[in-house]
C-alpha positions as CSV (number, residue, x, y, z in Angstrom):
1,M,3.4,20.3,11.6
2,R,2.2,22.3,8.6
3,T,1.2,20.0,5.7
4,S,2.9,22.4,3.3
5,A,6.3,21.3,4.7
6,F,5.8,18.0,2.9
7,D,5.1,19.4,-0.5
8,F,7.3,19.2,-3.5
9,A,7.1,19.5,-7.3
10,L,7.1,16.3,-9.3
11,P,7.2,16.3,-13.1
12,A,4.4,14.2,-14.6
13,D,6.9,12.1,-16.6
14,R,8.4,10.7,-13.4
15,I,5.2,8.7,-12.7
16,A,5.7,5.1,-13.7
17,L,2.8,3.6,-15.6
18,R,4.4,0.1,-15.8
19,P,6.8,-1.7,-13.5
20,A,10.4,-2.5,-14.3
21,S,11.1,-5.9,-15.9
22,P,12.4,-8.0,-14.3
23,R,11.0,-6.6,-11.0
24,D,14.4,-6.5,-9.3
25,A,15.9,-4.4,-12.1
26,A,14.2,-1.3,-10.5
27,R,16.5,1.3,-9.2
28,L,17.2,1.6,-5.4
29,L,18.3,4.8,-3.7
30,A,20.0,4.0,-0.4
31,V,19.6,6.9,2.0
32,H,22.2,7.1,4.8
33,P,21.4,10.2,7.0
34,G,24.6,11.7,8.3
35,G,26.6,9.2,6.1
36,A,29.2,9.8,3.5
37,P,27.8,9.5,0.9
38,E,24.3,10.3,2.2
39,L,22.7,9.1,-1.1
40,E,23.8,6.0,-3.0
41,D,22.4,5.0,-6.4
42,R,21.9,1.2,-6.5
43,A,19.5,-1.3,-7.9
44,V,17.0,-3.5,-6.1
45,R,19.0,-6.5,-7.1
46,D,21.9,-5.1,-4.9
47,L,19.8,-5.4,-1.7
48,P,21.7,-8.5,-0.4
49,E,24.9,-6.4,-0.4
50,L,23.2,-3.6,1.5
51,L,22.0,-5.9,4.3
52,R,23.9,-8.0,6.9
53,P,23.6,-11.7,7.8
54,G,21.0,-11.9,10.6
55,D,18.9,-9.1,9.3
56,Q,15.2,-9.9,8.9
57,L,13.0,-8.8,6.1
58,V,9.3,-8.3,6.9
59,V,6.9,-8.3,4.0
60,N,3.2,-7.8,3.7
61,D,1.4,-10.8,2.3
62,T,-2.0,-9.1,1.7
63,K,-3.6,-9.9,-1.7
64,V,-5.2,-7.2,-3.8
65,I,-8.8,-7.9,-4.9
66,A,-10.3,-6.8,-8.2
67,A,-12.1,-4.1,-6.3
68,S,-12.7,-1.6,-9.1
69,L,-16.2,-2.1,-10.6
70,R,-17.9,-0.2,-13.5
71,G,-21.6,-0.2,-14.0
72,R,-24.7,1.9,-14.2
73,R,-27.7,2.9,-12.2
74,V,-30.9,1.2,-13.4
75,G,-34.5,1.3,-12.6
76,R,-35.3,5.0,-12.6
77,G,-34.9,7.2,-15.7
78,A,-31.6,7.7,-17.3
79,E,-28.8,5.2,-16.5
80,P,-25.7,7.2,-15.5
81,K,-22.4,5.4,-15.3
82,I,-21.2,4.5,-11.9
83,E,-17.6,3.6,-10.9
84,A,-17.1,2.0,-7.5
85,T,-14.0,0.9,-5.6
86,L,-14.8,-1.6,-2.8
87,I,-12.9,-0.6,0.3
88,E,-14.4,-2.7,3.2
89,R,-16.3,-5.9,3.5
90,L,-19.1,-5.5,6.0
91,D,-20.5,-9.1,5.8
92,G,-21.1,-11.8,3.2
93,S,-23.0,-9.6,0.8
94,R,-22.4,-6.0,1.8
95,W,-19.4,-3.8,1.0
96,R,-18.5,-0.1,1.7
97,A,-17.3,1.5,-1.5
98,L,-15.9,4.8,-2.7
99,V,-18.1,5.8,-5.7
100,K,-17.4,8.2,-8.5
101,G,-20.7,9.6,-9.3
102,A,-22.2,9.1,-5.8
103,K,-24.3,12.2,-6.3
104,K,-26.3,10.3,-8.9
105,L,-27.3,7.7,-6.3
106,A,-29.9,7.6,-3.5
107,A,-30.7,5.0,-0.9
108,G,-32.7,2.2,-2.6
109,D,-31.1,2.6,-6.0
110,L,-30.0,-0.4,-8.0
111,V,-26.6,-0.5,-9.6
112,R,-25.8,-3.0,-12.2
113,F,-22.1,-4.0,-12.6
114,G,-21.1,-5.6,-15.9
115,D,-23.2,-7.7,-18.3
116,E,-20.6,-10.3,-19.2
117,G,-18.6,-12.6,-17.0
118,K,-16.8,-15.8,-16.8
119,V,-19.5,-17.3,-14.6
120,C,-22.3,-17.4,-17.2
121,F,-25.2,-18.2,-14.8
122,L,-24.7,-15.0,-13.0
123,G,-25.6,-12.7,-15.9
124,Q,-25.0,-9.4,-14.3
125,L,-24.0,-8.3,-10.8
126,D,-26.6,-6.1,-9.1
127,A,-26.2,-4.1,-5.9
128,T,-28.7,-2.0,-3.9
129,V,-27.6,1.3,-2.3
130,E,-28.2,0.9,1.4
131,D,-26.9,4.3,2.5
132,K,-24.5,7.1,1.6
133,G,-21.8,8.6,3.8
134,E,-19.4,11.4,3.3
135,A,-16.8,11.9,0.5
136,G,-18.5,9.5,-1.9
137,E,-18.7,6.5,0.5
138,V,-21.7,4.2,-0.2
139,T,-22.8,1.0,1.3
140,L,-23.7,-1.6,-1.4
141,A,-25.8,-4.7,-0.7
142,F,-25.1,-7.2,-3.5
143,A,-27.5,-9.8,-4.8
144,F,-25.0,-12.6,-4.2
145,H,-23.4,-13.8,-1.1
146,G,-20.1,-15.3,0.1
147,P,-17.9,-17.2,-2.4
148,V,-20.4,-16.6,-5.3
149,L,-20.1,-12.9,-4.7
150,D,-16.3,-13.1,-4.5
151,Q,-16.2,-14.9,-7.9
152,A,-18.6,-12.4,-9.4
153,I,-16.4,-9.5,-8.3
154,A,-13.3,-11.2,-9.5
155,D,-14.9,-11.7,-12.9
156,R,-16.1,-8.2,-13.4
157,G,-13.6,-6.1,-11.4
158,D,-10.4,-4.5,-12.4
159,M,-7.3,-4.0,-10.3
160,P,-7.8,-0.8,-8.3
161,L,-4.9,1.1,-9.7
162,P,-4.0,4.3,-7.9
163,P,-5.6,7.5,-9.3
164,Y,-2.3,8.8,-10.6
165,I,-2.1,5.7,-12.9
166,A,-5.8,5.1,-13.6
167,S,-6.3,8.7,-14.7
168,R,-3.7,8.1,-17.5
169,R,-4.7,4.5,-18.7
170,R,-7.3,1.8,-18.0
171,P,-6.3,-1.2,-16.0
172,D,-5.7,-4.3,-18.2
173,Q,-4.9,-8.0,-17.9
174,Q,-1.2,-7.3,-17.3
175,D,-2.0,-5.4,-14.1
176,C,-3.5,-8.6,-12.7
177,S,0.0,-9.9,-12.2
178,D,2.0,-6.6,-12.2
179,Y,0.0,-5.2,-9.3
180,Q,0.3,-8.3,-7.0
181,T,3.4,-9.1,-5.0
182,M,5.0,-12.6,-5.1
183,F,4.0,-12.8,-1.4
184,A,0.3,-12.2,-1.9
185,R,-1.8,-14.7,0.0
186,A,-4.5,-13.2,2.2
187,E,-7.2,-11.5,0.1
188,G,-8.5,-8.1,1.3
189,A,-6.4,-5.2,0.1
190,V,-7.6,-2.5,-2.3
191,A,-4.0,-1.3,-3.0
192,A,-0.8,-3.2,-3.3
193,P,2.0,-3.0,-0.7
194,T,4.1,-1.7,-3.5
195,A,7.6,-2.1,-2.0
196,G,7.0,-5.9,-2.2
197,L,6.4,-5.6,-6.0
198,H,10.2,-5.5,-6.5
199,F,11.0,-9.0,-5.3
200,T,11.7,-12.1,-7.4
201,D,12.5,-15.7,-6.6
202,S,16.1,-15.2,-7.5
203,L,16.4,-12.1,-5.3
204,I,14.9,-14.0,-2.4
205,A,17.3,-16.9,-2.9
206,R,20.3,-14.5,-2.8
207,L,19.0,-12.9,0.3
208,R,18.6,-16.2,2.0
209,A,22.1,-17.2,0.9
210,R,23.3,-13.9,2.5
211,G,21.8,-15.1,5.8
212,V,18.8,-12.6,5.7
213,G,15.6,-14.0,7.1
214,L,12.1,-13.5,5.6
215,H,8.8,-13.1,7.5
216,A,5.3,-12.2,6.6
217,V,2.7,-10.1,8.3
218,T,-0.7,-9.1,6.9
219,L,-2.1,-5.5,6.6
220,H,-5.0,-5.1,4.2
221,V,-4.2,-1.8,2.6
222,G,-7.2,0.5,2.4
223,P,-8.2,3.6,0.4
224,G,-6.4,6.0,2.8
225,T,-3.2,5.2,0.9
226,F,-4.6,7.1,-2.1
227,L,-5.7,10.2,-0.2
228,P,-3.7,13.4,0.2
229,V,-3.7,15.2,3.5
230,K,-6.2,18.0,3.1
231,A,-5.8,19.5,6.5
232,E,-3.4,22.4,6.8
233,D,-1.9,20.9,9.9
234,T,-1.0,17.2,10.3
235,D,-2.6,17.1,13.8
236,A,-6.0,17.6,12.1
237,H,-5.6,14.6,9.8
238,R,-7.3,11.2,10.7
239,M,-6.1,8.0,9.1
240,H,-8.5,5.3,7.8
241,A,-8.2,2.2,10.0
242,E,-6.8,-0.9,8.3
243,R,-7.0,-4.5,9.6
244,G,-3.8,-6.4,10.2
245,E,-2.2,-9.4,11.8
246,V,1.1,-10.4,13.3
247,S,1.3,-14.0,14.2
248,A,2.8,-15.2,17.5
249,A,5.4,-17.2,15.6
250,T,6.5,-14.2,13.6
251,A,6.6,-11.9,16.6
252,A,8.7,-14.4,18.5
253,A,11.1,-14.9,15.5
254,L,11.6,-11.2,15.1
255,N,12.2,-10.5,18.8
256,A,14.7,-13.4,18.9
257,A,16.6,-12.1,15.8
258,R,16.8,-8.6,17.2
259,R,18.1,-9.8,20.6
260,A,20.8,-11.6,18.6
261,G,21.8,-8.3,16.9
262,G,19.8,-8.6,13.7
263,R,18.0,-5.6,12.2
264,I,14.3,-5.6,11.4
265,V,13.9,-4.4,7.7
266,A,10.3,-3.4,6.9
267,V,9.4,-3.9,3.3
268,G,6.9,-1.1,2.8
269,S,5.2,1.4,4.9
270,T,2.4,-1.0,5.6
271,A,4.6,-3.6,7.2
272,L,6.3,-0.8,9.2
273,R,3.0,0.7,10.5
274,L,1.8,-2.7,11.6
275,L,5.0,-3.6,13.4
276,E,5.1,-0.2,15.1
277,T,1.5,-0.8,16.2
278,A,2.3,-4.2,17.6
279,A,5.5,-3.2,19.5
280,D,5.6,-2.0,23.1
281,G,7.7,0.9,24.4
282,D,10.9,-1.3,24.4
283,G,10.4,-2.4,20.8
284,V,9.2,-5.9,21.7
285,I,6.7,-7.1,19.1
286,A,3.6,-8.8,20.4
287,P,1.1,-10.9,18.5
288,F,-1.5,-8.6,17.0
289,A,-4.9,-9.0,15.3
290,G,-7.1,-6.0,14.8
291,E,-7.2,-2.5,13.3
292,T,-4.5,0.1,13.2
293,A,-4.9,3.8,12.3
294,I,-1.4,4.8,13.3
295,F,-0.3,8.1,11.7
296,I,3.5,8.5,11.8
297,T,4.9,12.0,11.4
298,P,8.3,13.6,12.4
299,G,8.8,13.2,16.1
300,H,7.7,9.6,16.2
301,R,10.1,7.3,18.1
302,F,10.5,4.1,16.0
303,R,10.5,1.1,18.3
304,A,10.3,-2.0,16.1
305,V,11.9,-1.2,12.7
306,D,15.5,-0.5,12.0
307,L,15.5,-0.1,8.2
308,L,12.7,0.6,5.7
309,M,12.5,-0.3,2.0
310,T,9.8,1.7,0.3
311,N,8.8,3.4,-3.0
312,F,8.8,7.1,-3.8
313,H,5.6,8.7,-2.6
314,L,3.1,11.5,-3.3
315,P,3.7,15.1,-2.2
316,R,1.7,16.0,1.0
317,S,0.9,12.3,1.6
318,T,1.0,10.4,4.9
319,L,3.6,8.2,3.4
320,F,6.0,11.0,2.6
321,M,5.4,12.2,6.2
322,L,6.3,8.7,7.4
323,V,9.6,8.5,5.5
324,A,10.4,12.0,6.7
325,A,9.9,10.8,10.3
326,F,12.2,7.8,9.7
327,S,15.2,9.5,8.0
328,G,14.6,13.2,8.6
329,L,12.6,15.7,6.6
330,E,15.6,17.6,5.2
331,V,17.3,14.4,4.3
332,M,14.3,13.1,2.4
333,Q,13.8,16.4,0.7
334,R,17.3,16.1,-0.6
335,A,16.8,12.4,-1.5
336,Y,13.6,13.2,-3.5
337,A,15.2,16.1,-5.3
338,H,18.1,13.8,-6.2
339,A,15.7,11.1,-7.4
340,I,13.7,13.6,-9.6
341,A,16.9,15.0,-11.1
342,A,18.4,11.5,-11.7
343,G,15.3,10.2,-13.4
344,Y,14.0,7.8,-10.8
345,R,10.5,6.5,-11.4
346,F,7.8,7.4,-8.8
347,Y,4.9,5.8,-7.1
348,S,3.4,2.3,-7.2
349,Y,5.1,1.0,-10.3
350,G,8.2,3.0,-9.7
351,D,11.6,2.6,-8.1
352,A,12.5,2.1,-4.5
353,C,14.6,3.5,-1.7
354,L,16.3,1.8,1.2
355,L,16.1,4.1,4.2
356,F,18.4,4.1,7.2
357,P,17.2,5.9,10.3
358,R,18.2,9.4,11.2
359,P,20.8,9.7,14.0
360,P,19.1,9.7,17.5
361,H,20.3,13.2,18.3
362,D,18.6,14.7,15.2
């Protein structure tokens, strides 16, 4: 399909710079393709009323690391500023990073991140540029290794807020909690699974009382979630691979619940993409541990997921393509136009929608 089919105009004032407080006070647009009404204005706290006993929520328990580092090149001439976002750990001391200012770096250069930290004996955090790839990708070999390096990054790094927030304000201490879901357990993401940001202890308690199950999978969200589709046709776009895991116990529980008539409700596109990767042609979910680069566009036959809770996404993004595949492109165009007109807040810290699937004949 043409990428332009997934474009839309979004006023800048619809981009949320902070989350709703409390988290479940965010608005929720329920989208019922072919239903009457098709669009229903609710709040996240209404989620138990929109689900049925026996339904199963699947959340992503990845934990965002403080992957945004600011420093400077040292050791040769001027010391230009360097901003790096860590995107993939290669081993105990090496990371791949997206670097703003990568043109100022060459293999062998030394980059110094921060001069102050909570771990006083470290002083500063140095990294050597091993090599440079395309589109600002750089391999950094740090002077520290293992847990010591992890601590140094945590001390000096900021939450890697998406560009549409970071371009308007600096990350701060509040983001350390705001940009982490209540389910966060397994460190490794460089972006939050943002649909999970809306949950609170009280909402989970009400969902359990309703008879809704809760399960966790892990998909470490990578930098691809930030990137618009630059190709003119979706067939030419290639997704970044992300590492994920579905345990045997979770797979068995979800399969049993579905056989009993329960619906699988993916909390976020990351959970959905992982479940669709792990499912066979009949929708049976198998244990999974590995990488997925699944790219879901209209025409995809969803096998494992019956409902999707997700935030409002960027124009021309893989995520808007995914929701268009799930509920129908025309339906989602109407839903987003309604959300913009009604003042819904967009993107990572914004409001959410609960998507029901398009009818099979559409």
